[in-house]
C-alpha positions as CSV (number, residue, x, y, z in Angstrom):
1,M,-26.9,0.6,-10.4
2,F,-24.3,-0.1,-7.7
3,P,-24.2,1.9,-4.4
4,K,-21.3,4.2,-4.0
5,L,-18.7,2.9,-1.6
6,T,-17.6,5.6,0.7
7,K,-15.3,3.9,3.2
8,V,-13.0,1.0,2.5
9,E,-10.8,0.1,5.5
10,D,-9.8,-3.5,4.6
11,L,-8.8,-4.7,1.2
12,K,-7.7,-8.3,0.4
13,L,-6.9,-9.3,-3.1
14,N,-5.9,-12.9,-3.7
15,L,-4.8,-13.5,-7.3
16,S,-2.4,-16.3,-6.7
17,W,-1.8,-18.8,-9.5
18,N,-3.3,-16.5,-12.0
19,R,-0.9,-16.9,-14.9
20,N,-3.0,-14.8,-17.2
21,L,-2.6,-11.7,-15.0
22,K,0.8,-10.6,-16.5
23,D,2.6,-7.4,-15.5
24,E,0.0,-5.1,-17.1
25,G,-2.7,-6.7,-15.1
26,V,-0.8,-6.0,-11.9
27,R,-0.3,-2.4,-13.0
28,N,-4.0,-1.9,-13.6
29,I,-4.9,-3.5,-10.3
30,V,-2.4,-1.3,-8.4
31,K,-3.9,1.8,-10.0
32,G,-7.3,0.8,-8.8
33,I,-6.4,0.4,-5.1
34,P,-7.8,3.2,-3.0
35,T,-5.1,5.3,-1.4
36,H,-7.4,7.5,0.6
37,N,-7.1,7.9,4.4
38,N,-9.7,5.3,5.2
39,L,-7.7,2.3,4.1
40,K,-6.1,0.7,7.1
41,R,-5.3,-2.9,6.1
42,L,-4.1,-4.2,2.7
43,H,-3.3,-7.7,1.7
44,L,-2.1,-8.5,-1.8
45,D,-1.4,-12.0,-2.9
46,F,0.3,-12.5,-6.3
47,E,2.0,-15.8,-5.5
48,D,3.0,-17.9,-8.5
49,C,1.5,-15.6,-11.2
50,N,4.6,-15.8,-13.5
51,L,5.3,-12.1,-13.1
52,S,8.5,-10.2,-13.9
53,S,10.3,-7.5,-11.9
54,K,8.1,-4.9,-13.6
55,S,5.2,-6.0,-11.3
56,G,7.5,-5.4,-8.3
57,V,8.1,-1.8,-9.6
58,F,4.4,-1.2,-10.0
59,I,3.6,-2.5,-6.5
60,G,6.5,-0.5,-5.0
61,K,5.2,2.7,-6.4
62,L,2.0,2.1,-4.5
63,F,3.7,2.0,-1.0
64,P,4.4,5.7,-0.6
65,K,0.7,6.5,-1.3
66,L,-0.4,4.3,1.6
67,T,0.3,6.8,4.4
68,K,-2.5,5.6,6.7
69,V,-2.2,1.8,6.2
70,E,-1.5,0.1,9.5
71,Y,-1.1,-3.4,8.2
72,L,0.4,-4.3,4.8
73,E,1.0,-7.8,3.5
74,V,2.3,-8.6,0.0
75,H,3.0,-12.1,-1.3
76,L,5.1,-12.4,-4.5
77,S,6.8,-15.7,-4.0
78,E,7.3,-18.2,-6.9
79,N,7.4,-15.5,-9.6
């Protein structure tokens, strides 16, 4: 059994060059990102994943929920 995580301040996801991810994969990943008040820094890297504009919409819907994030970095180049 895994211990319960109670505080996540830093989250870094590097999924670059993952061509199997697809837009649905991005949607599911974004849904799983914690949006509680403890998250301070978020780095998302989806460079060269062959994504469409749908992924940008999914990621964009996440931003208003990140009210306490002090540092946000998102890489979507080469898509």
